[in-house]
N, C-alpha and C positions, 0 to 999 in steps of 0.2 A: 363652583363657577358656572355661570350661564353658558351652556355649550352653544346655544344658538348665536348669541352675540360674539362669543369667542371665535366660532367658525366664520361669522361674517367679517370680523376684523382680519382673520387670516386670509380670507378671499381678497380683501383690499390689498394686503401685503403681497400675496402671490401674483397679483395682476401686474406687478412691477416688472418691466422688461430689463431693467438694469439695477445694479446695486444702489445707485444714487437715488433711485425713485422709491426705495423701500421706506425710508423715513417719511418722505412726503406723503406716500399713500397711507401709511399707518396714522399719520397726523390727520389726514383727510378723513379717514375712517372714524377716528376718535371724535372729530368735530361733528360728524353725523350721528354717531351712536351715543356719544357722551351725554348730551343734554337729556335724552330720553332715559338713559340708565340712571342718571342722577335724580331725576324727578321720580322715577319708579322706586328708587331706594328710599327716598324721603317719605313717600307715601307708605311704602311697606313698613318702614321703621315706626312711623307714627301710628299706623293702624295696629300693628302688633304691640306697640307700647301701651295701648289702652288696656291691654290685659294685665299690665303691671299695677294697675290701679284697682284691680278687682277685690283685693283683700284676701284672696285665696293663695296661700303661700306657695303651693306646688305650681299653680298656674302662673304666678308672678315669676318664679324661677325659669320656667319654660319660655315665657315671653322675653325675659331678659336675654337668655341665651340665643333666642331667635333674632332679636335685635342686633346683638353682637355679631351673629353670623352674617346678617345682611350687610352690616357696615364693613366687616372684614372682607367679604366677597366684593363689595364695591371698590375698596382700596386696592385689592389684589388685581381686579380687572383694569382699573384706571392707571395703576402705577407699575405693578410687577409684570403683568402679562404682556403689555406692549414692549417693555424693555427686553424681556426674554425672547419675544418673537423677532424683534429687530436683531438681537444678538445671534440667534440661530441662523437667520438668513444672511447675516453679515459673514458668518463663518463658512457658509456654503458658497465659496468663491469660484468653484469650478465653472468655467464657461462652456456653453454648448452652442456652437454656431453663433457666437456673439451675444448669447442670452444666458442668464443663469440657469442651472440645471433644474431649479424648482419653478421655472416660469411656466405658467399655464395661460396661453392666449385666450382660451375659451372663457376665462373669468372676466375679461374686459366687458363683456355684455352684462354680466351680473353686477359689476361695479356701476355701470350706467343705470341699471334698474334701481339699485339701492339709492343712488343719488337722486333719482326722480321720485322715489317713494317718500313723500312728505308726511310727517305725523299728522294725525287727525287733530285739527285745532280745537274742536269741541271737547274731545277727550282730554287734551292737555289743560284746557281751562277748568274742566271738572276736577282734575287732579290738583291743580293749584288751589282752587276753592276748598277742596277737601283738606289739603295740607294746612291752609290757613286756619280752618276751623279746628283741626286736630291740635294745632299749636296752641290755640286759645284754651282748649280743653286741658292740655297738659300744663300750661302755665297757671291756670286757675286751680287745678287739682293739686299741684305740687308746691304752691306758694306756702311757705312755712307759717306766715302770720295767719293765713286763713285756717290752716290746720289747727293752730293754737286757739283761734277763735271758736272753731267747732268743738274743740275739747272743753273749753270753758262753758260753752253753751250746754254740752252734755252733762256737765257737773252741776247744773241747776242754776247757773248765773246767766239766765237768758233774757232778763228784763232789761229794758233800756235804762231804767233808773240805776241798775247796778253798774252799767257801763255808759255813763253819760257822754264820755269823749271817744267812744269806739268809732273809728273811721269807717267810711263806706268802702266797698270793693274798689271803686275807681281811685279813692284816696290811697289805698294800699298799693295799687299798681303804680301810681305816680311816685309814691315814696320809694318803691323798689327800683323803678327804671328811670327815675328823675335825676340821677347823678350827672355830673358834668361830662364824664366819659360817654355815657349812653346818649346824652343829648347831642354831642359832637358827631357820633356815628350816625344817628338818625338824620341829622342835618345834612351830612355828606351824602347819605344814600338818597335822600329826597332831591338834593341838588343835581346829582348825576342822572337820576331818573327824569327830571324836568329837562335837563340839557339834551338827553338822548331823544326824548319824545318831541321837543319843540324846536331845538336849534340845530342838532346834527343832521346834515343832509344825507338822504338815502339815495342820491342819484348814482353814486358809485356802485352801490349794491344792485340797483336796477340795471345799470349798464353791464355789470358782470353777468347777471342772469340773462340779459338779452343776448350777450355774446355766447353764453353757453347754449342757449336755445338755437342759435344760428350756426353752431359748430357742425362739421360734417356728420358726426355721429347722431345728430338730432334733426337733420334736415328732412323734409318730406321725401317720400320715395319718388325719385325722378330718374328716369333713364334717358340719356341723350345719345342718339345714334343717327346714322344716315337713313334709317328706315322711316317709313311714314308713321307718325306718332298718333296716338289716340288719347284724348283728354277725357278724364272721368272725374267725378266728384266723389271723394271718399272722406271719411273722418280720419283725424290724425292718428288714432290708435290703429288704423288698418295699414298704415305705411311705416310703422316704427315698431320698436320692441318695448313700448311703454306698458306698464301694468294696467289692469282693467280699471283701477280706481283713479287713474290719472285723469286730468281734465281733458275732455275731448273737444277738439275744435274742428270745424269743417274747413278743409283745405282743398285747393285745386291742384291735382297732381298729374303729371304727364307720364303715362304708363305705356310702354311700347311692347309689341309682341316680341317674342324671342327671335333672335336672328337665325335660329335653326329650328326645324320641326321638333315638336315636343312629343309626338306620338307617331305611331305607324299608320297615319292616314294622310291623304293628300287633300289640299284645300282646307276649308274650315279655318282660315286664319283668324276670323273673329272669335271662334270658339277657343282656339289656342290662346289668344290674347286675353280673353275673359278669364280663362282658367289661371293664367299667370297672375292677373291682378288679384284674384281671390285668394291665392295662396302666398302672396308676397309677405304677409304678416306672420307666417308660421316661424316658430323658433328654429326650425331646421334650415331655414334659408340662410345663405351666407350674407355677410355684410354688404351693404349696397355699394360701398366704395371698392370692394374687391371683385365686383362683377365685371367680367372682361368685356361685356357689351359696350361699356363706356369707352369710346374710341377717340376720334380726333377732337370732338367737342370738349373732351375732358381737359385738354391742354390748350389754353388760349394765351400763349406767352406774348406773341407780338401784337401790335396795335395796328389793324388794317387801315385805320384812318390816317396814319402818318404817311408822308410821302417817302419813297425810297431814296436813300442817299446814293451818291455816286460811288464808284468802285474805290476811288482814292480816299473818300471820306470813310468808307467802310474799313479800309485798311488801317486808317488812323485809329478808328475805334477799336479795331482788333488788337492794335499794339498798345492801347491805353490800359489803364488799370481795370476798366470794366471788362475788357476782353470780349470774347464771343457772347457773353451774357448781355452785352449792350446792343447787340444787333437784332434787327427784326428777322422773322422767319424767312421772308422772301429775300432779304439781303444775304442771309447765310446760304440759301440755295444758290443765289447768284454767284457768290464767291466760290462755292463748291463746284459749280459748273465750269468755272474758269481755272480750276485746280489751285486756287489760292488757299482754300481750306481742303485738306485731304478728306475724302469721303470716309475713310476708315477711322479718322481721328475726330469725328464730330463730337463725341462724348467728352473728349479731353478739352477741345477748344471751347465748347459751350459750358463746360463745368456743370453739366446736367445730363445724366445718362438717359433719362426718359425723353428729354427733348431731343437729344441726339438721335435716338431711335425713331422718333416721330418725324424729324426732318429728313432722315435718310429714306424713310418710306415715301415721303412726298417727292424727293429727288428722283428715286428710282422709278416711281410711277410716271413722272414727267419725262424722264429720258427714255423709258420703254414705250411711251405713248400708248399705254394700255388703260388709261383712265383710272377708275377706282378699283384697280386690280387687287388691292390689299384690304378691301372692306371686310372680308370674312376672315382675315388673319389678325387675331388679337395681338395687342402689344402692351396694353395697360395692366396695372395691378401686378407688376413683376419687378423684382429687385435686380436690375441689370448690373449693379455694382458687383454682384457675386458671379456674374457671367464674364464681364470684361477681363481679358488677360488670363482666363482660366478655361473657359468652355467653348467660346464661340467669338468670331469676329464679324464685323459688318452686319450687326444684328438688325433685323427689321421686325421682329416679333417672336412669337413662339407658337407651336402647333399643339393644341390640347389633344391628348390621347386618352381614351377611356381606360380606367383602371378597375379591374374586377378582383374579387377575392375568391380564392379556392380554399376549401378547408371546412372544419379543422383537420389537419393532418398530424397524426401521432408519430413523431420522429424521435427515437431514442428516449421514450417516456416523456416527451414534451409535446404539448398541443400547440400547433402553429397555424396561423392564417396566412396564406401566401398571396401577396399582391402581384397581379399580372396586368401589364399595360399592353393592350392589343386592339386591333380593329378587325380581327378575324372572329366572326360569329361562331358560337358553339365551343370555342377553345376553352374558355373558363368553365363553362358548364360541364364539358367532358372531363376536364381535370378535376373538377369538384366531385364528380361521381367516382373517379378513381381514388380520391382522398377518402371518401366515405367508405368505400370497400376496404381500403387498407386500415383505416382506423378501427372499423368494426372487427377486423381480423387480428387486432393486437398491435398494430403499428408497424413501422419500418425500422430496420436496424441499419446503421451506416458505419463506415470506417473510412478515415482519411489515411491513405496508404503512403503518399509522398507529397512533398511541397517544394516547388522550386521553379522560378521563372527563368527563362533562357534568353540569351542574346548571342548571336554568332557573327562576329566581324570576319572579313576576308582580308588576308594579307598576301603580298607577293614576295617571293624569294627569287634570287638570280637563277637558280636551277631547281629541278625537281628533287635533286639530292639534298639541297639546302632545306627545302620544304620538309623532307622526311626527317632531317636532323631537328628541326623545330618541333615536330610532332613528338619525337622521342624525348626531347629535353623537357617539354611541358609535362609529359606523363610521369616524370620522376617526382617523387614526393617532396624532396627538398626544394626543387625548382617551383613546384606548384605553390609551396608556402610563400615564396617570394612574391608571386603574382597575387596570392590571396591577401597578403598584408597590404599591398597597394590597393587592391579592390575594396577591402573592408574599411579602409581609412576614409572612404568617401561618404559613409552613411552610418547612422546609429543602428539601423535595422538590417541593412543588406549584408548577408554573410555568404561568401562564395563556398559552394559545396564541391563542385568538380568542374573540370574543363575537358571536353571531348574534342579531339582534333581529327579532321578528315582532310586529306590532300587530293588535289587534282592537278597533276603536273607541277608547275611552280607555285600553285596557289594553295594556301592553307586556310581552312575554315575552323575557327576556334569557337566551340559552342559552350559558353559560360552558363552555368546553372547556379542560382543562388536563392536563398530565402529572403523575403522582403517584408516581413511583419504582416500588418493588416492591409498594406497597399498592394494593388495589382502588380506594380513593381517595374514596369518598363522603363520609366525615367531613372529609377535607381540603378537598374542594370546598365543602362547606357552610360551613366556617369561613372560607375565602377569599372566598366569595360574600357572606357576611354583612359582612365588612370592606369589600368593594368597594361594596356597597349603601350602607353608611354614608357612604362618600366621595361617592357619587352624590347622596345626600340633602343633603350639605353644599353641593354645587354647585347643585342644583335643589331648593329648599325645597318646591316643589309636588308632588314625587314622594312617593307613599304606597305603602309596601311592603305588599302583601296577604298574600303567602306566600313562604317561602324556596323552595318547590317549586311550580311551576305546571303540572306534568304535561307540560311541553314538553321534559323532559330526554331521553328518558322512562324512568323507572325501574320495572322489574318489571311492565311492561304492554306488550302488543303495540302497536307503533307503527311507521308507515312512516318516521318521521324517523330512527329508529335504523337501519333497513334501508338508507336512502338515504345518510345523512350519517355513519353509524357512531357507535359509542359503546364506549369501552374500547379493546380491541385489534382491529384488522382484520387477518386472516390469510388467506392462500391456500396450499393444499397441492396437490401433483399427483404423479402417478406413471404410468409406462407398464408394462403387464403383458403379457408374451408370451402368445401363444395357448396354448402348452403348459401354462403355469401356470393359465390360465383353465379348461382342460379337466380337469387332474389334481387341482388343489386346490379350485377353486370348483365343479367338476362341471357346467359349463354351457359356452356358447359366446359369442363376442364380440357377434355381431349380436343375439342374444336379450337381452343386457344393455343394449345401446344402445337397442333398440326399447322395452324396458320402462321405461327411464329417461324417454324422451320421453312415453310414454302416462301414466305414473304421476306422476313428479315435475314435469313441465312442464304437460301438459294437465290432469291431474287436480287439481293444486294451483290452477291458474288457474280451473277450473270452481268450485272451492270458495271462490274469492276470497281465497286465502291471501296473507299478507304475510310474506315471509321464510321460507316453509315449503316451498320447492322441494327437498325432501329426503325420504329414507325414514324415518330414525329419529335425527336428530341430537340431539334432546332426550334420548333414552335414554342415550347415551354422555356427553353433557355433564353430566347430573344425577349419573350414577354416579361420575364423576371428581370432581365438586364435593363430593359427600358424603364421599368418601375423603380429600380434601385440605383440608377445612375451609373451603370457599368458602360463599357465601350461596346455599342451594339455590333460593330464589325468583328469583334472577337467571338461571336457565336460560330464563326466558321470553324475555329479550332475547338471551342468549348463544346460544340455539339457532337464531337466524336463519342460514340456510345454503342455498346453491344447489349441487347436485351435478350435475356435467357429465360425460357419458360420450361418447367418440367412438372410431371406429376409427382405428388408427394403424399406423405401420410402413411399410416400403417396399412390401410387398405387401398392406397394409391388412388384416392378420390379427390384429394386436395390439390391445390395449385401452388407451386413455388415459382416466384419471379424475382429476377435480379437485374440490375443495371450497373454496368461498369463504365466509368467515364474517366479516361486517363489524362485529360487536358482541359480542366475547367479553369478559366482565367478570370478571377474575380478579386475585388478589393472592397474594403469598407471605409477607406479614406482616400482622398485625392480624386481628381477627375470631377465627375458630376455627382459624386456621392454627398457633397455638402450643400447642394441646392435644396431649398426647403421641401419641395414635394418628394423628391427622391430620398431625402434624409428621413422623412416621416415614414416611408415604406421600410427603410432599414430599421427604424426604431420599432416598427410593428413586429419585425422578425427577431428583435433583440440583439442586433449586430451593428448598431449604429456606432460609428467612430472606431477608435482603436482600443484594444484591450491592454491596459497598463500592467496587469498582473502577468499576462502571458501574451506578448506580441504575436499576432498571427492567429489567435484563437477565433476572433470574430470572422475573419476572412475564411478560415477553415470551416466554421459553422455554416456560413453562407453557401459554400461549395457543397456541403452535405445536404443543405436544403434544396439546392438546385437539382441535385441528383435524385433526391427522394421525390420531388415534384415531377421530374421526368418519368420516374417509375409509375406514378399515378396516372400521368397522361398516356403512357404506353399501354397500361392495363385497360383503360377505358376505351381507347381507340381500337385496340385489337378486338375487344369484345363487340364493339359496334360493327367492325368489318366482318367478324365471324358470323354474326346474325343478320347481316345486310341492312343495318339500321343507319348507316352513315348518310346515304343520300336522303333518306326520309327525314332525318333529324335536321339536316341543313336546309332542306326545302321548307320545313316547318318553322325553324327558328332563325334562319339566316337569309331569308329572301322576302323582306318586307316590301310593301308597295312603295314606301318612301324611297328606298334605295333605287329601285328600278326606274321610277319616274324621274327622280332627280338626276340620274345618270343619263337619261335619254333626252331630258328637256333642254339641255344645253346644246344638243347637236341637231335639234329639229327646228325648222322655221316656225315662226309664231302661228301662222295660219294652220299648219299641220298639227301643232300641239293642241289647238282648240277643237280639232275634229275628233 
């Protein structure tokens, strides 16, 4: 089978975002590939078939087998392969964030290119002429009467007198193909050809092609923003992804400079704009529709030419079947200002999430009297349906955060690339250096020591003695099983491990600890604890629940209880680094690192009264990974608890041993922001996307080990920089660009001072 065509058809199929599109895309692919393959097969068969007329027996056999192979390959590709491909993709029904697991969005561009690549008409006509000629050769050579005539001529009866009535070649053809059935077929074929060429209108086809060319994926490259635009003349292939052999048309396109600086230089806006225009056609560029620079001009829902209706008329429209979709933008803002439409419910009322965000931006700008305050805050090209009701309310846009990659990091014999979302310069570069040193040294070893999220409600008893009785009652095994049964009934994954009770006078704090699968688990704990408290209140009527959270958990606050007893995942990582790597990669020596760790991370943290802060920069790495993977950023408070240990190691005590122990890493791979597209892709990069069906909790545990190992890399690199005095120099070199200093000062200086 032709691997090229098979792969091309598979690309068409894999570009389907849903199961329903599979058959349509396969049919579309066959409509594009099929005619070419059919013509190629005919030509190939006819050309090879000439060899069967050679008279050489072995050559004739080889040619027959080759013809059979070409025909069988053709039928396999046209019939069997599409059916098998559709069947395989139909059986792959697992959904991943609303899309099949085999969906590749990057193939959509390939699909567009293949649709635009039309076969060379000259080559097609040559093949058709060749096929017609070869058909005549085969018909003439294989006609039995002619063969008999040749045999008689070779026998010596070659004079016209011996064969006075021998028909000519044309008479033989007419006798052979002049039957009634043949004449009917020829007549029908000619009739349909004439009808198609002269009578059937091609307007529908032309309209279809025009609509396809006007579709968003084939529009000229045009950016529309509030910035001053620059119009340039380019050829159509410079603003699209069309192949080089496509027809090139000159088109006027509006190209704008990027809304943010593209290099570490100030001024030179024309140069930046020119550079942007020249690189717009590169294949690494994102789709034009996904560029967030398209802002308010992208949505033109209302018609400004229409007069605004009265409030009563707008209320009637709002109550009608059209609802908020029938209102103009200014009418919606007018109703929102008068509290007729709740500002937080614009998406629901308008039945359009993106329009709701757009109008909320306009409303807030108007109420705040700040003008175009949101011009630099993007909102387009984002799926707000995944945000509403899950991640954020009163949405006005999103803040793009740069994501860098550190690695590869060899962790437990697996190479990983670590995504880090941060605006702190040198953080990713420093972590990357630590990853390199660890990988060259044989990698990092990690262990997951414990797993359990906590929630600690507070209850009040009539007296301190009653509170003590509750503590003793809960600590009995048979009573704990009663509460565990109630707790476990609320979830398929949450399983209660233990309950620790602390009393303070008549108050009792019950610290529930439970496993939560691959979720971070706070919602699971809250639901289970609520059910367990209801059961406790049934048994002890004097128990009064004051709060579901009594701050003894402890969530998002510094607390010794998390440092001592742990919360979430407790992980330890370690590695041994040869002296050569310390000197060549880290640019320092082992004894300097060990001494610095003692004076900084041990003595310095103790002098500061730190709890869980016996490290150099654990919070930096934890927060960067949390932002990239959709974790709760506020939980870096607890998750950053870490103690970094450095010792001399090796037979001659010249190597370095380093370890990080983190007792309270709070992470999850499902729930929260983990299902947002960008964060989900970072989790997929780490191999921990979604839940693990075989062993619930495995993905979240692996993510915790990755966090700890990356912290280890960051600690190693920062301590090396501090030991040799490289920290300030590296930040001044890599983290103090002129664009940062000028942009930060330009907004605070008067215009005349800025020009001096």
